[in-house]
Biopython code that builds the backbone (N, CA, C, O; Angstrom):
import numpy as np
from Bio.PDB.StructureBuilder import StructureBuilder

atoms = [
    (1, "UNK", "N", (90.381, 120.711, 115.422)),
    (1, "UNK", "CA", (89.029, 120.218, 115.310)),
    (1, "UNK", "C", (88.763, 119.625, 113.919)),
    (1, "UNK", "O", (88.160, 118.558, 113.803)),
    (2, "UNK", "N", (89.207, 120.310, 112.884)),
    (2, "UNK", "CA", (89.004, 119.806, 111.525)),
    (2, "UNK", "C", (89.726, 118.481, 111.333)),
    (2, "UNK", "O", (89.218, 117.584, 110.659)),
    (3, "UNK", "N", (90.919, 118.356, 111.927)),
    (3, "UNK", "CA", (91.680, 117.116, 111.808)),
    (3, "UNK", "C", (90.934, 115.956, 112.482)),
    (3, "UNK", "O", (90.919, 114.843, 111.957)),
    (4, "UNK", "N", (90.316, 116.212, 113.642)),
    (4, "UNK", "CA", (89.546, 115.187, 114.335)),
    (4, "UNK", "C", (88.360, 114.737, 113.496)),
    (4, "UNK", "O", (88.062, 113.544, 113.432)),
    (5, "UNK", "N", (87.689, 115.671, 112.859)),
    (5, "UNK", "CA", (86.566, 115.312, 112.002)),
    (5, "UNK", "C", (87.038, 114.499, 110.805)),
    (5, "UNK", "O", (86.384, 113.534, 110.409)),
    (6, "UNK", "N", (88.165, 114.885, 110.232)),
    (6, "UNK", "CA", (88.728, 114.151, 109.108)),
    (6, "UNK", "C", (89.119, 112.743, 109.551)),
    (6, "UNK", "O", (88.834, 111.772, 108.850)),
    (7, "UNK", "N", (89.765, 112.627, 110.702)),
    (7, "UNK", "CA", (90.137, 111.313, 111.220)),
    (7, "UNK", "C", (88.901, 110.458, 111.468)),
    (7, "UNK", "O", (88.896, 109.270, 111.146)),
    (8, "UNK", "N", (87.866, 111.045, 112.031)),
    (8, "UNK", "CA", (86.635, 110.300, 112.287)),
    (8, "UNK", "C", (85.992, 109.852, 110.973)),
    (8, "UNK", "O", (85.521, 108.721, 110.859)),
    (9, "UNK", "N", (85.977, 110.733, 109.999)),
    (9, "UNK", "CA", (85.396, 110.382, 108.705)),
    (9, "UNK", "C", (86.204, 109.287, 108.021)),
    (9, "UNK", "O", (85.638, 108.377, 107.417)),
    (10, "UNK", "N", (87.534, 109.378, 108.118)),
    (10, "UNK", "CA", (88.394, 108.349, 107.529)),
    (10, "UNK", "C", (88.191, 107.017, 108.227)),
    (10, "UNK", "O", (88.083, 105.977, 107.577)),
    (11, "UNK", "N", (88.140, 107.050, 109.546)),
    (11, "UNK", "CA", (87.904, 105.826, 110.313)),
    (11, "UNK", "C", (86.581, 105.193, 109.925)),
    (11, "UNK", "O", (86.505, 103.984, 109.704)),
    (12, "UNK", "N", (85.550, 105.998, 109.842)),
    (12, "UNK", "CA", (84.236, 105.477, 109.470)),
    (12, "UNK", "C", (84.262, 104.876, 108.066)),
    (12, "UNK", "O", (83.673, 103.821, 107.830)),
    (13, "UNK", "N", (84.937, 105.540, 107.143)),
    (13, "UNK", "CA", (85.010, 105.044, 105.768)),
    (13, "UNK", "C", (85.777, 103.724, 105.705)),
    (13, "UNK", "O", (85.322, 102.773, 105.069)),
    (14, "UNK", "N", (86.932, 103.660, 106.356)),
    (14, "UNK", "CA", (87.708, 102.411, 106.362)),
    (14, "UNK", "C", (86.920, 101.283, 107.014)),
    (14, "UNK", "O", (86.841, 100.179, 106.474)),
    (15, "UNK", "N", (86.341, 101.560, 108.169)),
    (15, "UNK", "CA", (85.582, 100.529, 108.879)),
    (15, "UNK", "C", (84.398, 100.066, 108.042)),
    (15, "UNK", "O", (84.130, 98.868, 107.951)),
    (16, "UNK", "N", (83.697, 101.000, 107.439)),
    (16, "UNK", "CA", (82.532, 100.645, 106.632)),
    (16, "UNK", "C", (82.879, 99.832, 105.398)),
    (16, "UNK", "O", (82.087, 98.997, 104.961)),
    (17, "UNK", "N", (84.054, 100.067, 104.833)),
    (17, "UNK", "CA", (84.487, 99.318, 103.656)),
    (17, "UNK", "C", (85.142, 97.995, 104.012)),
    (17, "UNK", "O", (85.033, 97.024, 103.264)),
    (18, "UNK", "N", (85.819, 97.953, 105.148)),
    (18, "UNK", "CA", (86.616, 96.782, 105.488)),
    (18, "UNK", "C", (85.781, 95.581, 105.912)),
    (18, "UNK", "O", (86.100, 94.454, 105.533)),
    (19, "UNK", "N", (84.737, 95.787, 106.676)),
    (19, "UNK", "CA", (83.939, 94.645, 107.144)),
    (19, "UNK", "C", (83.300, 93.893, 105.978)),
    (19, "UNK", "O", (83.424, 92.669, 105.929)),
    (20, "UNK", "N", (82.629, 94.551, 105.043)),
    (20, "UNK", "CA", (82.089, 93.800, 103.900)),
    (20, "UNK", "C", (83.180, 93.094, 103.091)),
    (20, "UNK", "O", (82.990, 91.966, 102.638)),
    (21, "UNK", "N", (84.327, 93.768, 102.912)),
    (21, "UNK", "CA", (85.444, 93.146, 102.207)),
    (21, "UNK", "C", (85.917, 91.897, 102.955)),
    (21, "UNK", "O", (86.119, 90.842, 102.353)),
    (22, "UNK", "N", (86.090, 92.027, 104.267)),
    (22, "UNK", "CA", (86.528, 90.898, 105.081)),
    (22, "UNK", "C", (85.518, 89.745, 104.986)),
    (22, "UNK", "O", (85.908, 88.595, 104.782)),
    (23, "UNK", "N", (84.241, 90.047, 105.129)),
    (23, "UNK", "CA", (83.223, 88.990, 105.101)),
    (23, "UNK", "C", (83.160, 88.295, 103.744)),
    (23, "UNK", "O", (82.884, 87.097, 103.677)),
    (24, "UNK", "N", (83.408, 89.016, 102.688)),
    (24, "UNK", "CA", (83.357, 88.427, 101.346)),
    (24, "UNK", "C", (84.629, 87.652, 101.008)),
    (24, "UNK", "O", (84.580, 86.674, 100.261)),
    (25, "UNK", "N", (85.774, 88.088, 101.558)),
    (25, "UNK", "CA", (87.078, 87.499, 101.229)),
    (25, "UNK", "C", (87.859, 87.165, 102.497)),
    (25, "UNK", "O", (89.032, 87.516, 102.626)),
    (26, "UNK", "N", (87.212, 86.499, 103.407)),
    (26, "UNK", "CA", (87.795, 86.226, 104.718)),
    (26, "UNK", "C", (89.144, 85.510, 104.630)),
    (26, "UNK", "O", (90.120, 85.961, 105.230)),
    (27, "UNK", "N", (89.209, 84.426, 103.906)),
    (27, "UNK", "CA", (90.452, 83.648, 103.847)),
    (27, "UNK", "C", (91.622, 84.444, 103.275)),
    (27, "UNK", "O", (92.702, 84.423, 103.865)),
    (28, "UNK", "N", (91.457, 85.145, 102.151)),
    (28, "UNK", "CA", (92.590, 85.937, 101.661)),
    (28, "UNK", "C", (93.001, 87.053, 102.629)),
    (28, "UNK", "O", (94.193, 87.316, 102.789)),
    (29, "UNK", "N", (92.039, 87.704, 103.272)),
    (29, "UNK", "CA", (92.377, 88.758, 104.235)),
    (29, "UNK", "C", (93.176, 88.173, 105.387)),
    (29, "UNK", "O", (94.192, 88.740, 105.788)),
    (30, "UNK", "N", (92.726, 87.044, 105.922)),
    (30, "UNK", "CA", (93.448, 86.422, 107.035)),
    (30, "UNK", "C", (94.828, 85.933, 106.595)),
    (30, "UNK", "O", (95.775, 85.968, 107.381)),
    (31, "UNK", "N", (94.945, 85.486, 105.367)),
    (31, "UNK", "CA", (96.262, 85.060, 104.864)),
    (31, "UNK", "C", (97.225, 86.244, 104.801)),
    (31, "UNK", "O", (98.399, 86.111, 105.147)),
    (32, "UNK", "N", (96.733, 87.387, 104.365)),
    (32, "UNK", "CA", (97.578, 88.583, 104.331)),
    (32, "UNK", "C", (97.988, 88.973, 105.745)),
    (32, "UNK", "O", (99.149, 89.304, 105.987)),
    (33, "UNK", "N", (97.043, 88.936, 106.678)),
    (33, "UNK", "CA", (97.376, 89.285, 108.060)),
    (33, "UNK", "C", (98.375, 88.304, 108.668)),
    (33, "UNK", "O", (99.248, 88.695, 109.443)),
    (34, "UNK", "N", (98.241, 87.053, 108.318)),
    (34, "UNK", "CA", (99.193, 86.045, 108.809)),
    (34, "UNK", "C", (100.590, 86.314, 108.242)),
    (34, "UNK", "O", (101.588, 86.207, 108.955)),
    (35, "UNK", "N", (100.650, 86.663, 106.959)),
    (35, "UNK", "CA", (101.935, 86.894, 106.303)),
    (35, "UNK", "C", (102.538, 88.260, 106.621)),
    (35, "UNK", "O", (103.756, 88.430, 106.570)),
    (36, "UNK", "N", (101.700, 89.217, 106.945)),
    (36, "UNK", "CA", (102.152, 90.583, 107.231)),
    (36, "UNK", "C", (101.585, 91.025, 108.583)),
    (36, "UNK", "O", (100.693, 91.873, 108.632)),
    (37, "UNK", "N", (102.086, 90.467, 109.660)),
    (37, "UNK", "CA", (101.480, 90.714, 110.974)),
    (37, "UNK", "C", (101.489, 92.171, 111.427)),
    (37, "UNK", "O", (100.746, 92.528, 112.341)),
    (38, "UNK", "N", (102.304, 93.011, 110.818)),
    (38, "UNK", "CA", (102.283, 94.427, 111.202)),
    (38, "UNK", "C", (100.947, 95.082, 110.844)),
    (38, "UNK", "O", (100.624, 96.154, 111.355)),
    (39, "UNK", "N", (100.167, 94.437, 109.962)),
    (39, "UNK", "CA", (98.851, 94.960, 109.590)),
    (39, "UNK", "C", (97.753, 94.575, 110.573)),
    (39, "UNK", "O", (96.656, 95.132, 110.525)),
    (40, "UNK", "N", (98.035, 93.629, 111.461)),
    (40, "UNK", "CA", (97.004, 93.125, 112.387)),
    (40, "UNK", "C", (96.408, 94.231, 113.250)),
    (40, "UNK", "O", (95.183, 94.353, 113.288)),
    (41, "UNK", "N", (97.201, 95.041, 113.944)),
    (41, "UNK", "CA", (96.572, 96.035, 114.833)),
    (41, "UNK", "C", (95.629, 96.999, 114.118)),
    (41, "UNK", "O", (94.504, 97.211, 114.572)),
    (42, "UNK", "N", (96.066, 97.578, 113.023)),
    (42, "UNK", "CA", (95.201, 98.558, 112.354)),
    (42, "UNK", "C", (93.995, 97.894, 111.704)),
    (42, "UNK", "O", (92.887, 98.427, 111.768)),
    (43, "UNK", "N", (94.194, 96.748, 111.086)),
    (43, "UNK", "CA", (93.071, 96.060, 110.436)),
    (43, "UNK", "C", (92.024, 95.655, 111.454)),
    (43, "UNK", "O", (90.830, 95.869, 111.243)),
    (44, "UNK", "N", (92.463, 95.075, 112.547)),
    (44, "UNK", "CA", (91.509, 94.627, 113.568)),
    (44, "UNK", "C", (90.831, 95.807, 114.254)),
    (44, "UNK", "O", (89.660, 95.724, 114.624)),
    (45, "UNK", "N", (91.560, 96.898, 114.422)),
    (45, "UNK", "CA", (90.961, 98.101, 115.000)),
    (45, "UNK", "C", (89.845, 98.620, 114.084)),
    (45, "UNK", "O", (88.770, 98.988, 114.559)),
    (46, "UNK", "N", (90.101, 98.649, 112.778)),
    (46, "UNK", "CA", (89.061, 99.113, 111.861)),
    (46, "UNK", "C", (87.890, 98.137, 111.804)),
    (46, "UNK", "O", (86.735, 98.562, 111.755)),
    (47, "UNK", "N", (88.167, 96.859, 111.811)),
    (47, "UNK", "CA", (87.070, 95.887, 111.849)),
    (47, "UNK", "C", (86.200, 96.117, 113.078)),
    (47, "UNK", "O", (84.973, 96.139, 112.986)),
    (48, "UNK", "N", (86.837, 96.285, 114.210)),
    (48, "UNK", "CA", (86.107, 96.479, 115.457)),
    (48, "UNK", "C", (85.308, 97.777, 115.462)),
    (48, "UNK", "O", (84.177, 97.810, 115.946)),
    (49, "UNK", "N", (85.883, 98.826, 114.933)),
    (49, "UNK", "CA", (85.213, 100.130, 114.963)),
    (49, "UNK", "C", (83.959, 100.176, 114.109)),
    (49, "UNK", "O", (83.131, 101.073, 114.270)),
    (50, "UNK", "N", (83.814, 99.243, 113.224)),
    (50, "UNK", "CA", (82.576, 99.153, 112.444)),
    (50, "UNK", "C", (81.385, 98.937, 113.368)),
    (50, "UNK", "O", (80.280, 99.409, 113.099)),
    (51, "UNK", "N", (81.622, 98.220, 114.454)),
    (51, "UNK", "CA", (80.556, 97.858, 115.389)),
    (51, "UNK", "C", (80.504, 98.864, 116.531)),
    (51, "UNK", "O", (81.227, 98.740, 117.519)),
    (52, "UNK", "N", (79.646, 99.851, 116.381)),
    (52, "UNK", "CA", (79.459, 100.831, 117.425)),
    (52, "UNK", "C", (79.970, 102.205, 117.083)),
    (52, "UNK", "O", (79.748, 103.151, 117.839)),
    (53, "UNK", "N", (80.659, 102.341, 115.945)),
    (53, "UNK", "CA", (81.132, 103.668, 115.567)),
    (53, "UNK", "C", (79.919, 104.560, 115.376)),
    (53, "UNK", "O", (79.049, 104.281, 114.551)),
    (54, "UNK", "N", (79.872, 105.641, 116.155)),
    (54, "UNK", "CA", (78.730, 106.553, 116.165)),
    (54, "UNK", "C", (77.423, 105.782, 116.405)),
    (54, "UNK", "O", (76.386, 106.076, 115.811)),
    (55, "UNK", "N", (77.510, 104.798, 117.287)),
    (55, "UNK", "CA", (76.362, 103.975, 117.702)),
    (55, "UNK", "C", (75.693, 103.214, 116.557)),
    (55, "UNK", "O", (74.494, 102.941, 116.610)),
    (56, "UNK", "N", (76.456, 102.877, 115.536)),
    (56, "UNK", "CA", (75.906, 102.089, 114.429)),
    (56, "UNK", "C", (76.407, 100.658, 114.513)),
    (56, "UNK", "O", (77.519, 100.411, 114.981)),
    (57, "UNK", "N", (75.605, 99.731, 114.068)),
    (57, "UNK", "CA", (75.958, 98.319, 113.906)),
    (57, "UNK", "C", (76.363, 97.620, 115.207)),
    (57, "UNK", "O", (76.900, 96.513, 115.165)),
    (58, "UNK", "N", (76.117, 98.237, 116.340)),
    (58, "UNK", "CA", (76.492, 97.655, 117.625)),
    (58, "UNK", "C", (75.864, 96.269, 117.819)),
    (58, "UNK", "O", (76.493, 95.359, 118.360)),
    (59, "UNK", "N", (74.628, 96.132, 117.373)),
    (59, "UNK", "CA", (73.904, 94.875, 117.559)),
    (59, "UNK", "C", (74.470, 93.743, 116.683)),
    (59, "UNK", "O", (74.180, 92.573, 116.934)),
    (60, "UNK", "N", (75.261, 94.071, 115.675)),
    (60, "UNK", "CA", (75.833, 93.062, 114.778)),
    (60, "UNK", "C", (77.143, 92.469, 115.307)),
    (60, "UNK", "O", (77.605, 91.449, 114.796)),
    (61, "UNK", "N", (77.736, 93.086, 116.308)),
    (61, "UNK", "CA", (79.038, 92.658, 116.811)),
    (61, "UNK", "C", (79.024, 91.230, 117.365)),
    (61, "UNK", "O", (79.913, 90.452, 117.022)),
    (62, "UNK", "N", (78.046, 90.848, 118.216)),
    (62, "UNK", "CA", (78.055, 89.466, 118.727)),
    (62, "UNK", "C", (77.984, 88.408, 117.622)),
    (62, "UNK", "O", (78.654, 87.379, 117.711)),
    (63, "UNK", "N", (77.195, 88.647, 116.605)),
    (63, "UNK", "CA", (77.079, 87.677, 115.508)),
    (63, "UNK", "C", (78.380, 87.604, 114.716)),
    (63, "UNK", "O", (78.805, 86.520, 114.317)),
    (64, "UNK", "N", (79.012, 88.749, 114.487)),
    (64, "UNK", "CA", (80.296, 88.765, 113.779)),
    (64, "UNK", "C", (81.327, 87.954, 114.559)),
    (64, "UNK", "O", (82.017, 87.109, 113.990)),
    (65, "UNK", "N", (81.429, 88.208, 115.843)),
    (65, "UNK", "CA", (82.406, 87.485, 116.665)),
    (65, "UNK", "C", (82.084, 85.998, 116.747)),
    (65, "UNK", "O", (82.991, 85.166, 116.718)),
    (66, "UNK", "N", (80.805, 85.655, 116.850)),
    (66, "UNK", "CA", (80.429, 84.238, 116.896)),
    (66, "UNK", "C", (80.854, 83.520, 115.625)),
    (66, "UNK", "O", (81.250, 82.355, 115.672)),
    (67, "UNK", "N", (80.775, 84.192, 114.513)),
    (67, "UNK", "CA", (81.144, 83.601, 113.229)),
    (67, "UNK", "C", (82.649, 83.618, 112.989)),
    (67, "UNK", "O", (83.196, 82.659, 112.444)),
    (68, "UNK", "N", (83.327, 84.693, 113.388)),
    (68, "UNK", "CA", (84.698, 84.908, 112.934)),
    (68, "UNK", "C", (85.793, 84.789, 114.004)),
    (68, "UNK", "O", (86.959, 84.621, 113.647)),
    (69, "UNK", "N", (85.473, 84.868, 115.276)),
    (69, "UNK", "CA", (86.528, 84.881, 116.306)),
    (69, "UNK", "C", (87.405, 83.634, 116.249)),
    (69, "UNK", "O", (88.631, 83.744, 116.262)),
    (70, "UNK", "N", (86.803, 82.467, 116.187)),
    (70, "UNK", "CA", (87.604, 81.228, 116.127)),
    (70, "UNK", "C", (88.447, 81.172, 114.855)),
    (70, "UNK", "O", (89.588, 80.712, 114.885)),
    (71, "UNK", "N", (87.899, 81.630, 113.762)),
    (71, "UNK", "CA", (88.639, 81.624, 112.494)),
    (71, "UNK", "C", (89.846, 82.549, 112.564)),
    (71, "UNK", "O", (90.926, 82.216, 112.075)),
    (72, "UNK", "N", (89.655, 83.710, 113.175)),
    (72, "UNK", "CA", (90.758, 84.659, 113.334)),
    (72, "UNK", "C", (91.851, 84.035, 114.194)),
    (72, "UNK", "O", (93.030, 84.103, 113.850)),
    (73, "UNK", "N", (91.465, 83.435, 115.298)),
    (73, "UNK", "CA", (92.450, 82.817, 116.194)),
    (73, "UNK", "C", (93.209, 81.679, 115.514)),
    (73, "UNK", "O", (94.415, 81.534, 115.712)),
    (74, "UNK", "N", (92.515, 80.879, 114.722)),
    (74, "UNK", "CA", (93.173, 79.759, 114.041)),
    (74, "UNK", "C", (94.076, 80.227, 112.905)),
    (74, "UNK", "O", (95.121, 79.627, 112.653)),
    (75, "UNK", "N", (93.677, 81.290, 112.225)),
    (75, "UNK", "CA", (94.418, 81.732, 111.038)),
    (75, "UNK", "C", (95.686, 82.502, 111.376)),
    (75, "UNK", "O", (96.659, 82.449, 110.625)),
    (76, "UNK", "N", (95.686, 83.209, 112.485)),
    (76, "UNK", "CA", (96.810, 84.063, 112.831)),
    (76, "UNK", "C", (97.707, 83.391, 113.867)),
    (76, "UNK", "O", (97.304, 82.438, 114.534)),
    (77, "UNK", "N", (98.913, 83.898, 113.987)),
    (77, "UNK", "CA", (99.795, 83.445, 115.064)),
    (77, "UNK", "C", (99.073, 83.707, 116.390)),
    (77, "UNK", "O", (98.302, 84.660, 116.490)),
    (78, "UNK", "N", (99.313, 82.874, 117.406)),
    (78, "UNK", "CA", (98.566, 83.014, 118.669)),
    (78, "UNK", "C", (98.539, 84.432, 119.246)),
    (78, "UNK", "O", (97.478, 84.917, 119.641)),
    (79, "UNK", "N", (99.675, 85.088, 119.297)),
    (79, "UNK", "CA", (99.709, 86.452, 119.844)),
    (79, "UNK", "C", (98.931, 87.424, 118.965)),
    (79, "UNK", "O", (98.243, 88.307, 119.477)),
    (80, "UNK", "N", (99.032, 87.271, 117.659)),
    (80, "UNK", "CA", (98.321, 88.164, 116.743)),
    (80, "UNK", "C", (96.814, 87.965, 116.843)),
    (80, "UNK", "O", (96.056, 88.935, 116.843)),
    (81, "UNK", "N", (96.382, 86.720, 116.926)),
    (81, "UNK", "CA", (94.952, 86.442, 117.080)),
    (81, "UNK", "C", (94.410, 87.040, 118.369)),
    (81, "UNK", "O", (93.331, 87.632, 118.390)),
    (82, "UNK", "N", (95.174, 86.878, 119.440)),
    (82, "UNK", "CA", (94.774, 87.431, 120.737)),
    (82, "UNK", "C", (94.671, 88.947, 120.661)),
    (82, "UNK", "O", (93.678, 89.529, 121.098)),
    (83, "UNK", "N", (95.694, 89.584, 120.107)),
    (83, "UNK", "CA", (95.684, 91.045, 120.003)),
    (83, "UNK", "C", (94.567, 91.533, 119.090)),
    (83, "UNK", "O", (93.950, 92.563, 119.359)),
    (84, "UNK", "N", (94.308, 90.805, 118.023)),
    (84, "UNK", "CA", (93.231, 91.197, 117.119)),
    (84, "UNK", "C", (91.907, 91.222, 117.862)),
    (84, "UNK", "O", (91.173, 92.207, 117.794)),
    (85, "UNK", "N", (91.602, 90.155, 118.563)),
    (85, "UNK", "CA", (90.306, 90.064, 119.238)),
    (85, "UNK", "C", (90.200, 91.017, 120.410)),
    (85, "UNK", "O", (89.091, 91.375, 120.807)),
    (86, "UNK", "N", (91.315, 91.436, 120.972)),
    (86, "UNK", "CA", (91.267, 92.430, 122.053)),
    (86, "UNK", "C", (90.662, 93.745, 121.573)),
    (86, "UNK", "O", (90.057, 94.472, 122.362)),
    (87, "UNK", "N", (90.815, 94.051, 120.311)),
    (87, "UNK", "CA", (90.226, 95.288, 119.776)),
    (87, "UNK", "C", (88.704, 95.245, 119.854)),
    (87, "UNK", "O", (88.063, 96.291, 119.953)),
    (88, "UNK", "N", (88.126, 94.074, 119.812)),
    (88, "UNK", "CA", (86.665, 93.945, 119.856)),
    (88, "UNK", "C", (86.117, 94.097, 121.266)),
    (88, "UNK", "O", (84.910, 94.259, 121.444)),
    (89, "UNK", "N", (86.991, 94.047, 122.273)),
    (89, "UNK", "CA", (86.566, 94.217, 123.653)),
    (89, "UNK", "C", (86.482, 95.695, 124.039)),
    (89, "UNK", "O", (85.925, 96.034, 125.083)),
    (90, "UNK", "N", (87.027, 96.559, 123.211)),
    (90, "UNK", "CA", (87.044, 97.998, 123.519)),
    (90, "UNK", "C", (85.666, 98.598, 123.422)),
    (90, "UNK", "O", (85.497, 99.796, 123.649)),
]
sb = StructureBuilder()
sb.init_structure("model")
sb.init_model(0)
sb.init_chain("A")
sb.init_seg("    ")
for serial, (resi, resn, name, xyz) in enumerate(atoms, 1):
    if name == "N":
        sb.init_residue(resn, " ", resi, " ")
    sb.init_atom(name, np.array(xyz, "f"), 0.0, 1.0, " ", f" {name:<3s}", serial, name[0])
structure = sb.get_structure()
């Protein structure tokens, strides 16, 4: 139980820090993901979890995707872009 709480707290902290970082430095973040595709699943999972984690920020998800989905798809390899955006459908 303690481990689950720690994991939830860590997830919330990463998600809460990552979205503002991504929005402020979108191009460098996407360049890193393009160059290091093994980071795509975890990064996109944390980005997605910002929207709705413990029912917070859920209403911001459509605007984020409207602004960033095409950019993510263009910046990453086709499979990586697809997999990244699949995390937002969860």
